C-alpha positions in Angstrom: 75.6 46.8 54.7 79.3 47.0 54.7 81.5 47.9 57.6 84.1 50.2 55.5 85.9 53.2 56.2 87.0 54.8 52.9 91.0 54.2 52.3 91.4 52.8 55.9 91.2 49.4 57.2 88.5 48.7 59.8 89.9 47.9 63.2 88.9 45.1 65.5 89.8 44.6 69.1 89.4 40.6 70.0 90.2 39.9 73.6 91.9 36.8 74.2 93.3 37.0 70.7 96.3 35.3 70.8 95.2 31.6 71.3 92.1 29.2 71.3 88.7 30.6 70.2 89.9 34.4 70.2 92.9 33.4 67.7 90.7 31.4 65.4 88.5 35.0 65.6 91.3 37.0 65.0 92.7 34.8 61.9 89.4 35.1 60.1 89.0 38.7 60.7 92.4 39.3 59.4 91.3 37.2 56.3 88.3 40.2 56.2 91.0 43.2 55.8 90.6 44.1 59.3 93.5 45.8 61.1 94.0 44.0 64.8 94.3 45.2 68.4 94.9 41.8 70.1 94.6 41.9 73.8 95.9 39.3 76.1 97.5 39.0 79.5 100.6 37.2 78.4 103.7 39.0 78.0 104.6 40.0 74.1 107.5 37.7 73.7 105.3 34.4 74.8 103.0 35.1 71.7 105.5 36.2 68.8 104.7 33.4 66.5 100.4 34.2 67.0 101.3 37.7 66.1 103.4 36.8 63.5 100.9 34.4 62.1 98.3 37.2 61.9 100.8 39.8 60.3 101.4 37.6 57.7 97.9 38.1 56.2 98.9 41.5 55.5 97.3 43.6 57.9 98.5 45.8 60.8 98.5 43.9 64.4 99.0 45.8 67.8 99.2 43.6 70.8 97.8 45.1 74.0 98.8 43.2 77.5 96.0 43.8 79.6 93.5 41.9 82.1 89.9 43.2 81.1 88.9 42.7 84.6 90.9 45.9 85.8 89.2 49.3 84.7 92.7 50.8 84.3 94.0 48.3 82.0 91.3 48.6 79.9 91.5 52.5 79.6 95.2 51.9 78.8 94.2 49.3 76.4 91.9 51.7 74.3 94.3 54.5 74.3 97.0 52.3 72.8 94.4 51.6 70.0 93.8 55.3 69.6 97.2 56.1 69.4 97.8 53.2 67.0 95.0 53.6 64.7 93.0 56.3 65.7 89.4 54.3 65.4 87.9 51.1 66.4 84.9 49.5 64.1 84.5 46.1 66.0 85.0 45.0 69.5 84.8 41.0 69.9 84.9 40.4 74.0 86.0 36.9 73.5 88.5 36.8 76.9 87.0 34.3 79.2 87.9 31.8 82.3 86.7 28.6 83.7 87.1 27.7 87.3 90.6 27.0 88.4 89.1 23.9 90.2 85.8 22.3 88.8 83.6 22.0 92.2 80.0 20.8 92.9 78.0 23.9 93.3 77.5 22.7 97.3 81.0 23.1 97.8 82.2 25.9 95.2 84.0 29.0 96.7 83.1 32.5 96.6 86.3 33.6 95.9 86.1 31.4 92.2 82.8 33.3 91.8 83.8 36.4 92.1 86.9 35.9 89.9 84.7 34.6 87.3 82.4 37.6 87.3 85.0 40.1 87.5 86.6 38.3 84.1 83.9 37.0 82.2 80.9 39.9 82.9 82.4 42.8 84.7 85.6 43.4 82.2 83.5 42.9 79.1 80.3 44.9 80.1 82.6 47.6 81.0 84.7 47.2 77.9 81.3 47.5 75.9 80.7 50.7 77.6 83.8 52.4 76.8 83.8 51.1 73.2 80.5 51.9 72.6 80.9 55.8 73.8 84.1 55.6 71.2 81.8 54.7 68.3 79.4 57.1 69.2 82.0 59.6 69.2 83.5 58.2 65.9 79.9 58.9 64.3 79.7 62.4 65.1 83.1 63.2 62.9 82.5 60.6 60.6 79.3 60.3 58.8 80.3 56.7 57.1 81.2 55.3 60.4 79.9 51.9 61.5 80.9 49.8 64.2 79.7 46.4 65.5 80.0 44.7 69.1 80.0 41.0 69.3 80.1 38.9 72.6 81.1 35.7 72.5 79.6 33.5 75.5 79.1 29.7 75.4 76.4 27.1 75.1 77.1 27.3 79.0 74.7 30.3 79.1 71.7 27.9 79.0 73.2 24.4 79.7 73.7 23.9 83.3 76.8 22.0 84.8 76.7 21.8 88.5 80.5 21.3 88.6 81.1 24.8 87.0 78.2 26.7 88.2 79.9 30.0 88.2 80.7 29.5 84.9 77.3 29.0 83.2 76.4 31.8 85.6 78.8 34.1 84.3 77.6 33.5 80.6 74.2 34.1 81.3 75.1 37.2 82.5 76.9 38.2 79.2 74.1 36.9 77.5 71.7 39.3 79.2 74.4 42.2 78.6 74.3 41.6 75.1 71.0 42.0 74.9 70.8 45.2 77.0 73.4 46.9 74.7 71.9 45.6 71.6 68.5 47.7 73.0 70.5 51.0 73.9 72.9 51.0 70.8 69.9 50.6 68.6 69.5 54.3 68.1 73.1 54.8 67.0 72.6 52.0 64.3 75.5 50.0 66.4 74.4 46.2 65.9 75.5 43.9 69.3 75.5 40.2 68.8 76.3 37.0 70.7 78.2 33.9 69.4 77.8 30.9 71.5 80.3 28.2 70.9 79.6 24.5 72.0 82.1 21.9 72.6 85.5 23.5 71.0 89.0 22.2 70.7 91.0 24.4 73.0 93.3 24.9 76.0 90.3 25.2 78.1 89.1 21.8 76.9 92.7 20.1 76.8 92.8 18.4 80.0 92.6 14.5 79.4 89.6 14.0 81.7 87.9 16.8 79.7 89.0 15.8 76.6 88.1 12.0 77.6 84.7 13.2 78.7 83.9 14.9 75.7 85.0 12.6 73.0 82.6 9.6 74.8 79.8 11.9 74.5 80.4 13.4 71.1 81.3 10.0 69.5 79.7 7.3 71.1 76.6 9.1 73.2 75.3 11.0 70.4 75.4 14.3 72.3 76.2 16.4 68.8 74.1 16.2 65.4 77.4 16.8 63.5 79.7 14.5 65.5 82.8 16.1 65.9 84.7 18.8 67.9 84.4 22.2 67.2 87.4 24.1 66.3 88.2 28.1 66.8 88.1 28.8 62.9 84.3 27.4 63.1 83.5 30.4 65.6 85.7 32.5 63.7 83.7 32.3 60.4 80.7 33.1 62.4 81.8 35.9 64.1 83.4 37.2 60.6 80.1 36.9 59.2 78.4 39.4 61.6 81.5 41.5 61.2 81.1 41.9 57.4 78.0 43.3 57.8 75.7 40.2 56.5 72.9 40.3 59.2 72.4 44.1 59.5 68.6 43.6 60.5 69.3 41.1 63.2 71.1 43.2 66.0 70.7 41.4 69.6 70.9 37.9 67.5 72.1 34.9 69.5 73.9 32.6 67.0 74.7 29.0 68.3 78.0 27.3 67.0 77.3 24.1 68.5 77.2 21.0 65.9 73.2 21.0 66.7 73.6 20.3 70.3 70.7 22.0 71.2 68.2 20.7 68.5 65.7 19.0 70.5 65.0 15.1 69.7 63.0 12.1 70.5 
């Protein structure tokens, strides 16, 4: 099965799509022929180079400045996409944040917990709700319509880190949300998938202390079977495979992009 609308490009919304993993996803989807809606919190003039790169693939690119944790911003963004394209085939919930300060779970604050839950869980969950209803609406008027939702979580959904507990909890919650949406949308033949990146080279891991820690774990301590950092395009290729419809009988699938980190070994 391929997600195709006759005579029109498919449209994908990627939250956090102007940098890091989201930008890698956006590039891979552009190569697949998708028109794009990129969601980010920075002003458009600050991401001109990224948008120019995406447009160089030949498709349309709409930038929506929106904070996914705010209901009004999510609604406004979907209205902009409706006005520009009139359709949406794919939602990639990628936007997420780490704690401003990594603190031991014995000291972490409620304010940090609340911030991460709003951005990493509440926003994506209710964006799924709004998009799912729009996709169901499209099915009623377009017999050949097909949609898909992909949540980008993290290995932290299953691997505990005591110095960023709120991040791990938020990713585990979004992982469960993926299952719930897969169950609810099955009757509409809208597959919902989860992609769990491992240690990926992005802004989030660029701090010298974090990079040094993971360099040692990867290259000296044998943390990964594939002894290299993951790159945003590694995640992008996984998302593109799901978006193409290559696994049409696997809704609810959790796809790890982690270099074999969680393979049990003796």
